[in-house]
C-alpha positions as CSV (number, residue, x, y, z in Angstrom):
1,M,119.5,-167.8,-182.6
2,T,118.5,-168.2,-179.1
3,V,115.8,-170.8,-180.1
4,L,118.1,-172.5,-182.3
5,E,120.5,-173.2,-179.8
6,T,117.8,-174.7,-177.6
7,N,115.7,-176.7,-179.9
8,A,118.5,-177.9,-182.1
9,V,120.7,-179.1,-179.5
10,A,117.7,-180.9,-177.8
11,V,117.9,-183.0,-181.0
12,A,121.6,-183.7,-180.6
13,L,121.5,-184.7,-176.9
14,P,121.6,-188.6,-177.4
15,S,124.6,-188.0,-179.9
16,I,126.2,-186.0,-177.2
17,A,125.7,-188.6,-174.5
18,R,127.5,-191.2,-176.7
19,D,130.2,-189.2,-177.7
20,L,131.1,-187.8,-174.5
21,H,129.7,-191.0,-172.4
22,A,127.6,-188.5,-170.4
23,G,125.4,-189.7,-167.7
24,F,121.6,-188.6,-167.8
25,A,122.4,-186.0,-165.1
26,D,124.9,-184.5,-167.4
27,I,122.4,-184.4,-170.1
28,E,120.1,-182.6,-168.2
29,W,122.5,-179.8,-167.4
30,V,123.4,-179.3,-170.9
31,I,119.8,-177.9,-171.3
32,S,119.3,-176.8,-167.8
33,A,122.6,-174.8,-167.5
34,Y,121.8,-172.5,-170.6
35,I,118.4,-172.0,-170.0
36,L,119.0,-171.1,-166.0
37,S,121.4,-168.3,-167.0
38,F,119.4,-167.0,-169.8
39,T,116.3,-166.8,-167.6
40,S,118.2,-165.3,-164.5
41,L,120.0,-162.4,-166.7
42,L,116.8,-161.5,-169.2
43,L,115.4,-158.9,-167.3
44,P,118.8,-157.2,-165.8
45,A,120.0,-157.6,-169.7
46,G,117.3,-155.4,-170.8
47,A,117.8,-152.8,-168.2
48,V,121.8,-152.8,-168.9
49,A,120.9,-152.2,-172.7
50,D,118.8,-149.3,-171.9
51,R,121.2,-147.5,-169.9
52,Y,124.7,-148.1,-171.5
53,G,123.4,-148.5,-175.0
54,R,121.5,-150.9,-176.8
55,R,123.8,-151.3,-179.9
56,R,126.9,-151.6,-177.5
57,V,125.4,-154.3,-175.4
58,L,123.9,-156.1,-178.5
59,L,127.4,-156.2,-179.8
60,I,128.8,-157.5,-176.6
61,G,126.2,-160.1,-176.5
62,I,126.9,-161.2,-180.0
63,S,130.7,-161.6,-179.1
64,L,129.8,-163.5,-176.0
65,F,127.4,-165.8,-177.6
66,A,130.0,-166.5,-180.6
67,L,133.0,-167.0,-178.0
68,T,130.8,-169.3,-175.9
69,S,129.3,-171.3,-178.9
70,L,132.9,-172.2,-179.8
71,L,133.7,-173.1,-176.5
72,C,130.6,-175.7,-176.4
73,A,131.9,-177.1,-179.8
74,L,135.3,-177.5,-178.5
75,A,134.3,-179.2,-175.0
76,P,136.1,-182.5,-174.5
77,G,133.5,-183.6,-171.7
78,A,130.1,-183.4,-170.4
79,T,131.2,-181.0,-167.5
80,L,133.2,-178.4,-169.6
81,L,130.1,-178.6,-172.2
82,Y,127.3,-177.5,-169.6
83,L,129.8,-175.2,-168.1
84,A,129.9,-173.4,-171.5
85,R,126.5,-173.5,-172.0
86,A,125.9,-171.6,-168.8
87,L,128.1,-169.0,-170.1
88,Q,126.1,-169.5,-173.6
89,G,123.1,-168.7,-171.9
90,I,124.5,-165.4,-170.4
91,G,125.4,-164.3,-173.8
92,A,121.8,-165.3,-175.0
93,A,120.5,-163.0,-172.8
94,F,122.3,-160.1,-173.7
95,L,121.8,-160.9,-177.2
96,L,117.7,-161.2,-177.1
97,A,117.2,-158.4,-174.7
98,P,118.8,-155.6,-176.5
99,S,117.4,-156.8,-179.6
100,L,113.9,-156.6,-178.4
101,S,114.8,-153.2,-177.0
102,I,115.9,-152.0,-180.3
103,I,112.7,-153.0,-182.1
104,G,110.6,-151.3,-179.2
105,H,112.5,-148.0,-179.6
106,T,113.2,-147.9,-183.4
107,Y,109.4,-149.1,-184.2
108,H,107.2,-147.5,-181.4
109,E,104.0,-146.0,-183.2
110,G,101.4,-147.5,-185.4
111,A,101.7,-149.6,-188.2
112,A,105.3,-149.8,-188.2
113,K,105.3,-151.0,-184.6
114,D,102.6,-153.8,-185.6
115,T,104.8,-154.8,-188.7
116,A,107.9,-154.9,-186.7
117,W,106.7,-157.1,-183.8
118,A,104.6,-159.2,-186.4
119,F,107.8,-159.9,-188.3
120,W,110.0,-161.0,-185.2
121,G,107.1,-163.2,-183.9
122,T,107.0,-165.0,-187.5
123,A,110.8,-165.4,-187.7
124,M,110.9,-166.8,-184.0
125,G,107.8,-169.1,-185.4
126,V,109.8,-170.4,-188.4
127,M,113.0,-170.7,-186.7
128,M,110.8,-173.2,-183.9
129,V,109.7,-175.1,-187.1
130,L,113.2,-175.3,-188.9
131,S,115.6,-175.8,-185.8
132,P,115.0,-179.3,-185.0
133,L,115.2,-180.4,-188.5
134,I,118.5,-178.2,-188.8
135,G,120.0,-179.6,-185.5
136,G,119.1,-183.2,-187.0
137,L,120.8,-182.6,-190.3
138,L,123.9,-181.1,-188.9
139,S,124.2,-183.8,-186.4
140,A,123.7,-186.5,-189.2
141,L,126.3,-184.8,-191.5
142,W,129.0,-183.4,-189.1
143,G,128.3,-184.6,-185.8
144,W,126.7,-182.7,-182.8
145,R,129.6,-180.2,-182.6
146,A,128.5,-178.8,-185.9
147,V,125.3,-177.4,-184.2
148,F,127.3,-175.0,-182.3
149,I,130.0,-174.3,-185.2
150,A,127.2,-173.7,-187.8
151,I,125.9,-170.4,-186.0
152,L,129.2,-168.5,-185.9
153,P,129.0,-167.1,-189.6
154,F,125.4,-166.1,-188.7
155,L,126.7,-164.3,-185.6
156,A,129.3,-162.5,-187.6
157,L,126.8,-161.4,-190.2
158,L,124.8,-160.1,-187.4
159,G,127.6,-158.2,-186.0
160,Y,128.4,-156.6,-189.1
161,G,124.9,-155.8,-189.7
162,T,124.5,-154.1,-186.4
163,L,127.5,-152.1,-186.8
164,R,126.4,-150.9,-190.4
165,W,122.9,-150.2,-189.9
166,I,121.6,-149.8,-186.3
167,P,122.3,-146.6,-184.4
168,E,123.3,-146.4,-181.0
169,S,120.3,-145.4,-178.6
170,S,119.7,-145.4,-174.9
171,S,116.7,-144.6,-172.4
172,S,116.4,-141.1,-171.0
173,V,114.7,-142.7,-167.8
174,V,117.3,-145.0,-166.3
175,R,115.9,-148.0,-164.9
176,P,117.9,-148.9,-161.6
177,L,119.4,-152.2,-161.4
178,D,118.6,-154.8,-158.8
179,P,121.8,-156.9,-157.8
180,P,120.3,-158.3,-154.8
181,G,117.1,-159.5,-156.2
182,I,119.1,-160.8,-159.3
183,I,121.4,-163.0,-157.1
184,T,118.7,-164.3,-154.9
185,F,116.3,-165.2,-157.7
186,S,119.0,-167.0,-159.8
187,V,120.4,-169.0,-156.9
188,A,116.9,-169.9,-155.5
189,I,116.3,-171.2,-159.2
190,F,119.4,-173.2,-159.3
191,G,118.9,-174.5,-156.0
192,I,115.6,-176.4,-157.1
193,V,117.3,-177.5,-160.3
194,F,120.2,-178.8,-158.2
195,F,117.9,-180.6,-155.8
196,L,115.8,-182.4,-158.8
197,V,118.9,-183.2,-160.6
198,E,120.9,-184.5,-157.9
199,G,118.3,-186.2,-156.1
200,L,117.3,-188.3,-158.6
201,A,121.1,-188.9,-159.1
202,E,122.3,-189.4,-155.6
203,G,119.0,-190.1,-153.8
204,W,116.5,-187.5,-152.5
205,S,117.8,-187.4,-148.7
206,S,121.3,-187.0,-150.0
207,A,123.6,-184.3,-148.9
208,P,123.8,-182.8,-152.2
209,A,120.2,-182.9,-152.6
210,L,119.0,-181.7,-149.4
211,S,121.8,-178.7,-149.7
212,G,120.0,-177.5,-153.2
213,L,117.0,-177.8,-151.4
214,G,118.1,-175.9,-148.4
215,L,119.6,-172.9,-150.7
216,A,116.6,-172.6,-152.6
217,I,114.4,-172.1,-149.6
218,I,116.8,-169.7,-148.1
219,M,117.3,-167.8,-151.3
220,A,113.3,-167.8,-152.1
221,V,112.9,-166.3,-148.6
222,A,115.6,-163.6,-149.3
223,F,114.2,-162.7,-152.7
224,V,110.9,-161.7,-151.3
225,I,112.4,-160.2,-148.2
226,V,114.7,-158.1,-150.7
227,E,112.0,-157.2,-153.3
228,R,109.5,-156.0,-150.5
229,A,112.4,-153.7,-149.3
230,R,113.6,-152.3,-152.6
231,S,111.9,-148.9,-153.7
232,H,112.5,-150.2,-157.4
233,P,112.4,-154.2,-157.5
234,M,112.9,-156.4,-160.2
235,V,109.6,-157.8,-159.5
236,D,106.6,-155.7,-158.0
237,L,105.3,-158.6,-155.4
238,G,102.0,-156.7,-155.2
239,L,100.9,-157.9,-158.6
240,L,100.7,-161.3,-156.9
241,A,97.7,-159.9,-155.1
242,S,95.6,-160.0,-158.2
243,P,93.9,-163.4,-158.8
244,R,93.8,-162.8,-162.4
245,F,97.6,-162.1,-162.8
246,V,98.2,-165.4,-160.9
247,G,96.2,-167.3,-162.8
248,A,97.7,-166.0,-165.8
249,L,101.1,-166.8,-164.5
250,I,99.9,-170.3,-163.6
251,A,98.8,-170.8,-167.2
252,M,102.2,-169.7,-168.4
253,V,103.9,-172.4,-166.5
254,G,101.5,-174.8,-167.3
255,Y,101.9,-173.9,-170.9
256,S,105.8,-174.1,-170.5
257,V,105.4,-177.6,-168.9
258,S,103.0,-179.2,-171.3
259,A,104.0,-177.7,-174.3
260,Q,107.2,-175.7,-174.9
261,V,109.5,-178.3,-172.7
262,M,108.2,-180.7,-175.4
263,A,110.5,-179.1,-177.9
264,S,113.6,-180.5,-175.8
265,M,112.2,-183.9,-174.8
266,L,110.6,-185.2,-177.8
267,P,113.1,-185.4,-180.3
268,Q,114.8,-187.7,-177.4
269,Y,111.8,-189.9,-177.4
270,L,111.9,-190.2,-181.2
271,Q,115.3,-191.5,-181.2
272,N,115.5,-193.5,-177.9
273,G,111.9,-194.6,-177.7
274,I,111.1,-195.1,-181.3
275,G,114.5,-195.5,-182.6
276,L,114.5,-192.8,-185.2
277,S,118.0,-191.5,-186.6
278,V,119.0,-188.1,-185.6
279,L,118.0,-186.6,-188.8
280,A,114.6,-188.3,-188.9
281,A,114.3,-187.1,-185.4
282,G,114.4,-183.7,-186.5
283,A,112.2,-184.3,-189.3
284,G,109.6,-185.7,-187.0
285,M,109.4,-182.7,-184.8
286,L,108.0,-180.5,-187.8
287,P,104.4,-181.5,-187.3
288,F,104.5,-180.3,-183.8
289,A,106.3,-177.3,-184.5
290,A,104.3,-176.2,-187.3
291,A,101.1,-176.6,-185.1
292,M,102.9,-174.4,-182.9
293,L,103.5,-171.9,-185.6
294,L,99.7,-172.0,-187.2
295,F,97.5,-172.3,-184.1
296,P,97.9,-168.9,-182.6
297,S,95.4,-167.6,-185.1
298,V,93.1,-169.9,-183.6
299,G,93.8,-168.7,-180.4
300,R,93.2,-165.0,-181.5
301,R,89.9,-166.0,-183.1
302,L,88.6,-167.7,-179.6
303,G,89.7,-164.3,-177.8
304,R,87.1,-162.4,-179.9
305,H,84.2,-164.4,-178.4
306,L,85.5,-165.6,-175.0
307,T,87.2,-164.4,-172.0
308,S,91.0,-164.8,-171.5
309,P,90.8,-167.3,-168.9
310,A,88.5,-169.4,-171.1
311,V,90.9,-169.3,-173.8
312,L,93.9,-170.4,-171.6
313,A,91.7,-173.2,-170.3
314,I,91.0,-174.2,-173.5
315,G,94.5,-174.3,-174.7
316,L,95.7,-176.3,-171.7
317,S,93.0,-178.8,-172.1
318,V,94.3,-179.5,-175.4
319,T,97.6,-180.0,-174.5
320,A,96.7,-181.7,-171.6
321,A,94.7,-184.4,-174.0
322,G,97.7,-184.3,-176.3
323,N,100.1,-185.3,-173.4
324,A,97.7,-188.0,-172.1
325,V,97.2,-189.7,-175.7
326,A,101.0,-189.3,-176.2
327,G,101.6,-191.2,-173.0
328,L,99.3,-193.9,-174.0
329,A,100.9,-194.2,-177.5
330,A,104.5,-194.3,-175.7
331,W,103.2,-197.1,-173.2
332,Q,101.7,-199.2,-176.0
333,H,104.5,-198.4,-178.3
334,L,102.4,-197.0,-181.1
335,P,104.7,-194.5,-182.8
336,W,101.7,-193.3,-185.6
337,L,99.6,-192.5,-182.4
338,A,102.4,-190.7,-180.9
339,L,103.0,-188.6,-183.8
340,V,99.2,-187.5,-184.1
341,A,99.3,-186.7,-180.4
342,M,102.4,-184.3,-181.1
343,V,100.4,-182.3,-183.3
344,V,97.7,-181.9,-180.7
345,I,100.0,-181.0,-178.0
346,G,101.6,-178.3,-180.6
347,A,98.0,-177.3,-181.3
348,G,97.1,-176.6,-177.7
349,G,100.7,-175.1,-177.4
350,G,99.9,-172.6,-180.4
351,I,96.6,-171.7,-178.8
352,L,98.3,-170.8,-175.5
353,N,101.5,-169.0,-177.2
354,G,100.2,-165.4,-177.6
355,E,97.3,-165.5,-175.1
356,T,99.5,-166.4,-171.9
357,S,101.6,-163.2,-172.4
358,K,98.8,-161.2,-173.3
359,A,96.8,-162.2,-170.3
360,I,99.7,-161.7,-167.9
361,I,100.1,-158.0,-169.2
362,G,96.5,-157.2,-169.4
363,A,96.1,-158.3,-165.7
364,A,98.6,-155.8,-164.6
365,P,97.8,-152.3,-164.1
366,R,98.8,-150.1,-167.3
367,E,101.9,-148.6,-165.4
368,R,103.3,-151.8,-164.7
369,A,102.9,-153.2,-168.5
370,G,106.6,-153.0,-168.8
371,M,107.3,-155.1,-165.7
372,A,104.6,-157.4,-166.3
373,S,106.1,-158.0,-169.9
374,G,109.4,-159.1,-168.1
375,I,107.7,-161.2,-165.6
376,S,105.9,-162.8,-168.5
377,A,109.3,-163.8,-170.2
378,T,110.8,-164.7,-167.2
379,T,107.9,-166.8,-165.9
380,R,107.9,-168.7,-169.4
381,F,111.4,-169.6,-169.5
382,V,111.3,-170.6,-165.5
383,G,108.4,-172.8,-166.4
384,I,110.5,-174.4,-169.3
385,L,113.5,-175.0,-167.2
386,L,111.5,-176.5,-164.1
387,G,109.5,-178.3,-166.5
388,F,112.3,-180.0,-168.0
389,T,113.9,-180.9,-164.8
390,V,110.5,-182.6,-163.2
391,L,109.8,-184.2,-166.4
392,S,113.4,-185.8,-166.8
393,S,112.9,-186.9,-163.5
394,A,109.7,-188.6,-163.9
395,L,111.2,-189.8,-167.2
396,S,114.2,-191.7,-165.3
397,L,111.9,-193.0,-162.3
398,G,109.7,-194.4,-164.9
399,I,112.5,-196.3,-166.7
400,R,114.0,-197.5,-163.4
401,S,110.3,-198.6,-162.5
402,A,110.1,-200.2,-165.9
403,L,113.5,-202.2,-165.4
404,S,113.0,-203.1,-161.9
405,A,110.4,-206.0,-163.1
406,A,113.0,-207.2,-165.7
407,V,116.5,-207.2,-164.6
408,P,118.1,-207.9,-161.2
409,A,118.0,-204.8,-158.7
410,R,122.0,-204.3,-158.8
411,D,121.6,-203.4,-162.9
412,V,118.7,-201.1,-162.7
413,L,120.5,-197.8,-161.8
414,P,123.3,-198.4,-164.3
415,M,121.0,-199.8,-167.2
416,A,118.3,-196.9,-166.5
417,D,121.0,-194.3,-166.9
418,A,122.1,-195.9,-170.0
419,I,118.7,-196.1,-171.6
420,A,117.8,-192.6,-170.7
421,T,120.8,-191.3,-172.5
422,G,120.5,-193.3,-175.5
423,T,123.8,-195.0,-174.7
424,F,122.8,-198.7,-174.1
425,A,125.4,-200.6,-175.7
426,D,123.8,-204.1,-176.6
427,A,122.4,-203.5,-179.9
428,R,120.7,-206.9,-179.8
429,A,118.7,-205.6,-177.0
430,A,117.6,-202.5,-178.8
431,T,113.8,-203.3,-178.9
432,F,113.9,-204.1,-175.3
433,A,115.9,-200.7,-174.5
434,Q,113.2,-198.6,-176.9
435,A,110.2,-200.4,-174.8
436,I,111.8,-199.5,-171.6
437,Y,112.6,-195.9,-172.5
438,S,108.9,-195.5,-174.1
439,H,107.5,-196.6,-170.6
440,G,109.5,-194.1,-168.9
441,F,108.4,-191.1,-171.2
442,A,104.9,-192.2,-170.7
443,S,105.3,-191.2,-167.2
444,A,106.7,-188.0,-168.1
445,L,104.0,-187.3,-170.7
446,W,101.2,-188.0,-168.1
447,T,102.8,-185.8,-165.4
448,S,102.8,-183.2,-168.1
449,A,99.0,-183.8,-168.7
450,I,98.3,-183.7,-165.0
451,A,100.3,-180.4,-164.8
452,A,98.2,-178.7,-167.5
453,L,94.9,-179.7,-166.3
454,L,95.7,-178.6,-163.0
455,A,96.7,-175.1,-164.6
456,G,93.6,-175.1,-166.4
457,L,91.4,-175.7,-163.4
458,A,93.4,-173.0,-161.5
459,V,93.1,-170.4,-164.1
460,L,89.0,-171.0,-164.5
461,L,88.8,-170.6,-160.5
462,L,91.4,-167.5,-160.5
463,G,89.5,-165.9,-163.3
464,R,86.0,-166.3,-162.3
465,G,84.0,-162.9,-162.9
466,T,86.5,-162.2,-165.7
467,T,84.8,-160.3,-168.5
468,Q,87.9,-159.0,-170.6
469,R,88.9,-160.6,-173.8
């Protein structure tokens, strides 16, 4: 359900923009607010579940997720929608973290453990494949609000099943919470996102943008100080002394920026750049999502013969190539080539999907495996969040650059915002708007390709001498 409310909503973004008369910054926050609160609370939600009862916290998460999904569906404007999305992200954290803890507690040995986690991974993969189509279908038939309403019956069933079949459990070893670490980390990430979003909208030297940047720097420094001083920190910064561990984290960020974030951005390109309907855009995402689902097996086969940094570098190279070709396809307006490139991006992402988490956990000492697992999940979503924000900025700047050569300077910013959100009103100029959007999206794709390539090089350099597979 947490995957559905990310990928299905991404397909509906152009519809949301048109219905709520939302600007590009508003649309960014619809995705960013959800991922920001979800990412910030994923680690502490697991600790809360272990301490106060996994079933109890899961039921709270289900209730909060249901309530906030309803608030999203009823939102009358963009501001209230992304505020509701931030609350929905909190519900998502308290839905996913105790679920994982329940699986780990219930199935903790032998074949049962392997089967349980394989089933969970398969379910996540299948939902990744289906969620764009589900989002497109719901939006086409009943509007974007249906994306939030349709999940409510399933949450009710989940709540019933939890009450009926899941026994209460908690950990005998209480993990201390780290409120100062949680707050400073969350505010630092918020400051970076605020700087990128408001800098694009108001100017990079504007007061809102600079205040966001200043807040991010101050809170990042505070986070380091707090974590070094605590006996039980949320993140053991000593792990960063390992080049292999740092390389694996960089690989996770590169994977998130070049592959996972495309689940949110490609549906917008299919609609605003190619001109597909919301339903066709959802269907158009299936090859990308299917490749993401199928290619982890290729990554596992490569891992039998190559070191972990080598597998990561291969996966990042494939995603870099896919993004580069997709950028060329967008620039030249070749939809067929764009769809082929999307499969390549998905294939690279599939290779990286399991290997990134494995590399992070494998690079940490065994007694830090639990913390490394949490860091892996957090890094994944931080990468998605920052990647979405940075690539959205590249998209908008690319659109502005393309427009500056075609329209008077006074018209560039309002037209760029309308084209970026898919709300350009002049139907007679639809081909022009699609071409401009495609040029802007090419900038985002090439930025993503460069990020993946640099991440791959960093992984190889930091992983020199590694023999572990």
